[in-house]
C-alpha positions as CSV (number, residue, x, y, z in Angstrom):
1,M,22.8,-2.7,12.1
2,Q,21.7,-5.2,14.7
3,S,18.2,-6.7,14.5
4,G,15.8,-4.8,16.7
5,S,18.1,-1.8,17.0
6,S,16.7,1.7,16.6
7,V,18.5,4.4,14.6
8,S,17.5,7.9,13.6
9,A,17.6,9.0,10.0
10,T,16.5,11.9,7.9
11,M,14.0,11.1,5.1
12,L,15.3,12.9,2.0
13,D,12.6,11.8,-0.5
14,I,9.3,9.9,-0.5
15,S,7.2,8.2,-3.1
16,L,4.4,5.6,-3.0
17,K,7.0,2.9,-3.6
18,G,9.6,3.9,-1.0
19,S,11.9,6.5,0.4
20,K,15.5,7.7,0.5
21,L,17.0,7.9,3.9
22,C,20.1,9.6,5.3
23,F,22.0,8.3,8.3
24,A,24.4,10.7,10.0
25,S,27.0,8.1,11.0
26,E,28.1,4.6,10.5
27,G,25.5,2.0,11.1
28,A,23.5,2.3,7.9
29,P,21.6,-0.8,6.9
30,G,22.8,-3.2,4.3
31,V,21.2,-4.0,0.9
32,G,18.5,-6.6,1.5
33,E,17.8,-5.7,5.1
34,T,14.3,-5.0,6.2
35,L,13.6,-1.7,8.1
36,R,10.6,-0.6,10.1
37,I,10.2,3.1,9.3
38,K,8.1,5.2,11.6
39,F,7.5,8.9,10.7
40,C,4.9,11.6,10.5
41,L,4.4,13.6,7.3
42,P,4.7,17.4,7.6
43,N,1.6,19.1,9.0
44,S,0.2,15.7,10.2
45,D,-0.1,14.0,13.5
46,Y,-0.8,10.7,11.8
47,Q,2.2,8.4,12.4
48,L,3.1,6.1,9.5
49,D,4.7,2.7,10.3
50,L,5.9,0.8,7.3
51,L,8.3,-2.0,6.5
52,A,10.8,-1.5,3.7
53,N,13.5,-3.4,2.0
54,V,16.8,-1.7,1.5
55,T,17.6,-1.6,-2.2
56,G,20.8,0.4,-2.3
57,V,23.3,2.0,0.1
58,W,25.9,4.7,-0.8
59,K,28.2,7.1,1.1
60,T,28.3,10.8,0.7
61,R,30.7,13.2,2.5
62,N,29.7,12.6,6.1
63,A,26.6,10.4,5.8
64,W,25.3,7.1,4.6
65,N,22.2,7.1,2.3
66,C,19.9,4.2,1.4
67,G,17.0,3.6,-0.8
68,A,14.2,1.6,0.8
69,E,11.2,0.1,-1.0
70,F,8.0,-0.1,1.1
71,K,6.4,-3.5,1.4
72,D,2.9,-4.6,2.4
73,D,3.0,-6.7,5.6
74,S,-0.7,-6.4,6.4
75,P,-3.0,-9.5,6.5
76,D,-5.6,-9.7,3.6
77,D,-8.5,-8.7,5.8
78,D,-6.8,-5.7,7.3
79,K,-5.2,-3.1,4.9
80,P,-3.3,-0.5,7.0
81,F,-0.7,-0.4,4.2
82,L,-3.3,0.9,1.7
83,A,-4.4,3.6,4.2
84,Q,-0.8,4.7,4.8
85,Q,-0.2,4.8,1.0
86,K,-3.3,7.0,0.7
87,Q,-1.8,9.4,3.3
88,I,1.5,9.5,1.3
89,S,-0.3,10.1,-1.9
90,Q,-2.3,13.0,-0.5
91,Y,0.9,14.5,0.9
92,I,2.7,14.2,-2.5
93,M,-0.3,15.7,-4.4
94,E,-0.5,18.7,-1.9
95,R,3.3,19.2,-2.3
96,Q,3.1,19.1,-6.1
97,R,0.3,21.6,-6.1
98,E,2.3,23.9,-3.8
99,L,5.4,23.7,-6.0
100,A,3.3,24.3,-9.2
101,R,1.8,27.4,-7.6
102,M,5.3,28.7,-6.7
103,G,6.5,28.0,-10.3
104,I,3.4,29.8,-11.8
105,N,3.8,32.8,-9.5
106,A,7.5,33.1,-10.1
107,G,7.0,32.8,-13.9
108,T,4.3,35.6,-14.0
109,E,6.0,38.2,-11.9
110,A,8.1,40.8,-13.7
């Protein structure tokens, strides 16, 4: 990828530490590159804007995947990174509760 270029990707997984991204074509970033990842979590209008270091790249059938570790680039007196991690944490907890309810309901039905 060229510095400053913009490429669309699908986020396959997210955690507080980072994410797994899928690129539909050639042009996936290389290990060690820094990405600016902009996205909205489902059911939210709040746009997250995070920097991430690429930690791994691998090819599947028709796509390139990469693992990216979020990094804090905010000055000490301004903590947007922590606010964004809070948004991710809330999303993950809501999703885990939803999955647990589905598992409980599926396990109790005859």
